[in-house]
C-alpha positions in Angstrom: -86.8 111.4 -33.5 -87.5 111.5 -37.6 -89.5 109.0 -39.1 -86.9 107.0 -40.8 -86.1 106.0 -44.3 -84.3 103.4 -46.2 -82.3 106.6 -46.0 -79.0 106.7 -43.6 -80.0 109.7 -40.9 -76.8 111.2 -39.8 -77.2 113.8 -37.1 -75.3 116.8 -37.1 -71.6 117.0 -35.8 -70.8 113.2 -37.2 -67.5 112.7 -38.4 -67.7 109.5 -41.4 -64.7 108.6 -43.4 -64.5 105.8 -45.1 -68.0 103.9 -43.6 -71.1 102.6 -45.3 -74.7 102.8 -44.3 -76.9 100.2 -44.2 -80.3 101.3 -44.7 -82.7 102.9 -41.6 -79.5 103.5 -40.5 -79.4 106.4 -38.0 -75.9 108.0 -36.3 -75.8 110.4 -33.5 -74.7 113.3 -33.1 -70.8 113.9 -32.4 -70.4 110.5 -33.4 -67.4 109.3 -35.5 -66.8 106.4 -37.8 -63.5 105.9 -39.1 -63.0 102.6 -41.8 -67.0 101.3 -40.5 -69.7 99.2 -41.7 -73.5 99.8 -40.3 -75.9 97.6 -41.5 -79.5 97.6 -42.0 -81.5 99.2 -39.2 -79.7 99.9 -36.7 -78.2 102.8 -35.3 -76.2 104.4 -32.4 -76.9 107.5 -29.9 -74.5 110.4 -29.2 -71.2 111.0 -29.1 -70.0 107.1 -30.0 -66.4 106.3 -31.8 -66.0 103.7 -34.2 -62.9 102.3 -36.3 -62.0 99.6 -38.1 -65.3 97.9 -37.4 -67.8 95.7 -39.0 -71.3 96.0 -37.5 -74.1 94.0 -38.3 -78.1 94.5 -38.4 -80.9 95.7 -36.1 -77.6 96.3 -33.6 -78.4 99.2 -31.1 -75.8 101.1 -29.8 -76.4 103.9 -26.6 -74.2 107.1 -26.3 -70.6 107.1 -26.0 -69.4 103.7 -27.2 -66.6 102.5 -28.5 -66.1 100.0 -30.6 -62.6 99.2 -32.4 -60.5 101.7 -30.1 -57.2 101.8 -32.0 -53.8 101.0 -29.7 -50.2 101.5 -30.2 -47.9 100.2 -30.7 -46.0 98.1 -27.3 -43.4 96.5 -28.3 -41.7 99.3 -30.0 -38.9 101.6 -28.2 -41.5 104.3 -27.5 -45.6 104.1 -28.3 -46.4 107.7 -28.8 -47.7 108.2 -31.9 -44.8 109.9 -33.5 -43.5 106.7 -34.8 -46.1 106.2 -37.4 -47.7 109.9 -37.9 -44.4 110.6 -38.3 -45.3 113.1 -41.0 -46.9 115.2 -38.6 -43.2 116.3 -37.5 -40.9 116.1 -39.8 -41.0 117.6 -43.0 -38.1 114.3 -44.3 -40.5 111.9 -42.8 -43.2 109.9 -44.2 -46.4 107.6 -41.7 -45.8 104.3 -41.3 -47.8 102.8 -44.0 -47.6 99.8 -42.6 -49.2 100.4 -39.0 -52.4 101.6 -40.3 -52.5 98.9 -42.7 -52.4 96.6 -39.9 -54.5 98.8 -37.4 -57.1 98.9 -39.9 -57.0 95.3 -40.6 -57.6 94.2 -36.4 -61.8 94.9 -36.9 -63.9 94.5 -34.3 -66.8 92.7 -35.6 -70.4 93.4 -33.8 -73.4 91.0 -34.2 -77.4 91.8 -35.3 -79.6 92.3 -32.9 -77.3 93.3 -30.3 -77.6 95.4 -27.6 -74.1 97.4 -26.5 -75.0 99.7 -23.4 -74.1 103.2 -22.6 -70.2 103.8 -22.5 -69.1 100.6 -23.1 -65.8 99.7 -24.8 -65.0 96.8 -27.7 -61.4 96.3 -28.5 -60.3 95.0 -31.5 -60.3 91.6 -33.4 -63.5 91.4 -31.2 -66.7 89.2 -31.7 -69.6 89.8 -30.2 -72.2 87.0 -31.8 -75.6 87.6 -32.9 -78.1 88.8 -29.9 -75.4 89.8 -27.3 -75.9 92.5 -24.8 -73.0 94.1 -23.3 -73.8 96.2 -20.2 -72.6 99.7 -19.7 -69.4 100.8 -19.2 -67.9 97.2 -19.8 -64.7 96.6 -21.7 -65.0 94.2 -23.7 -61.2 92.3 -24.5 -61.9 88.7 -25.8 -65.2 87.1 -28.3 -68.9 87.3 -26.5 -70.7 84.4 -27.3 -74.2 84.3 -29.3 -77.1 85.8 -26.6 -74.5 86.5 -24.2 -74.9 89.3 -21.5 -71.5 90.3 -20.1 -70.9 92.9 -18.0 -67.4 94.2 -16.0 -64.2 95.1 -16.7 -62.5 93.7 -18.4 -66.5 91.9 -19.4 -66.9 88.6 -17.6 -70.4 86.3 -18.9 -73.6 87.1 -16.2 -76.1 84.8 -18.0 -78.1 83.3 -21.1 -79.8 86.0 -22.4 -82.0 82.8 -23.8 -82.1 78.7 -23.3 -79.7 77.3 -25.8 -82.3 75.3 -27.6 -83.8 79.2 -28.1 -80.9 80.7 -29.4 -79.9 77.7 -31.9 -83.5 77.8 -33.5 -82.8 81.9 -33.2 -79.8 82.1 -35.5 -81.5 79.4 -37.5 -83.9 81.8 -38.5 -82.1 84.5 -38.9 -85.0 87.2 -39.0 -83.1 90.2 -39.8 -82.6 88.6 -42.8 -86.2 89.2 -43.1 -87.2 92.5 -46.0 -89.2 95.2 -44.6 -92.5 94.1 -45.9 -92.0 90.9 -43.6 -90.7 92.9 -40.5 -94.0 94.5 -40.7 -96.4 92.2 -40.9 -95.0 90.2 -37.8 -94.2 93.5 -35.9 -97.4 92.2 -33.3 -95.9 89.2 -32.6 -92.4 90.4 -32.2 -94.5 92.6 -29.7 -96.3 90.5 -28.1 -95.1 86.9 -28.4 -92.2 85.3 -26.3 -89.2 83.6 -28.3 -90.2 80.6 -28.4 -94.3 81.1 -29.4 -92.2 83.3 -32.3 -90.0 80.3 -33.3 -93.8 77.8 -33.3 -95.2 80.5 -35.4 -92.5 81.4 -37.9 -90.4 78.5 -38.8 -90.3 77.2 -41.5 
C-alpha cells in the first residue's frame, strides 16, 4: 500500500462522477462513486459501488460494498429503465429529469469511525450512526444507531459496540475532528488504551 498523503489516492479503473474526496482518503481498484462525498481518512477497498451518499470521516469500507443502491419505479406499469432513460431508446424522447432528481435526493449517510463489511449493502435514505459496524453481507434497510453492530438480511442489531455511557462520551469527544498533528500525538493512546481510559485522559 502506498504511503497516504493529504491528496486522495484513487487506485486504477475507478469511475468517479460528481464526487468529492477528503484528505488522506483512498478509493480501491475498480470502485464506482457517483454523487458521493467522502470524509477525511475514509477508505474503501476494491470494487465498491456508491451512489448518492455522504460518507463521514474515518469510515472503513470493505470490498464489494454497495451504498445508496439505486432503485426502480415500483408504482408504475413497468419498472424498466426505458421509463426514465427514455432518450437511450427514442430520438424524440428525453430522460426523465424529475426521476433522476428524486433519486439523487435520497442520500445514504454513513457516520464517522464506521466499519462497513465485505459485500454489505446500504439502501438509500439510510443513516449509519457514528461508530457503527455493518457485518459482511448485511443488507441495511433502516437506520443504525451509533456504535451498534448489525448483521443479516435485513440487518438486525446484534449488540452495542460500547456501553451507552461510553457511546455518549465518545460522540461528545468527537476525536474525528482533531487535526492531523493531534491524532499523531494521541496515536499510542489510541492503540493501547480502552475507550474508557482514553476518554478519561482526553476529555476536557
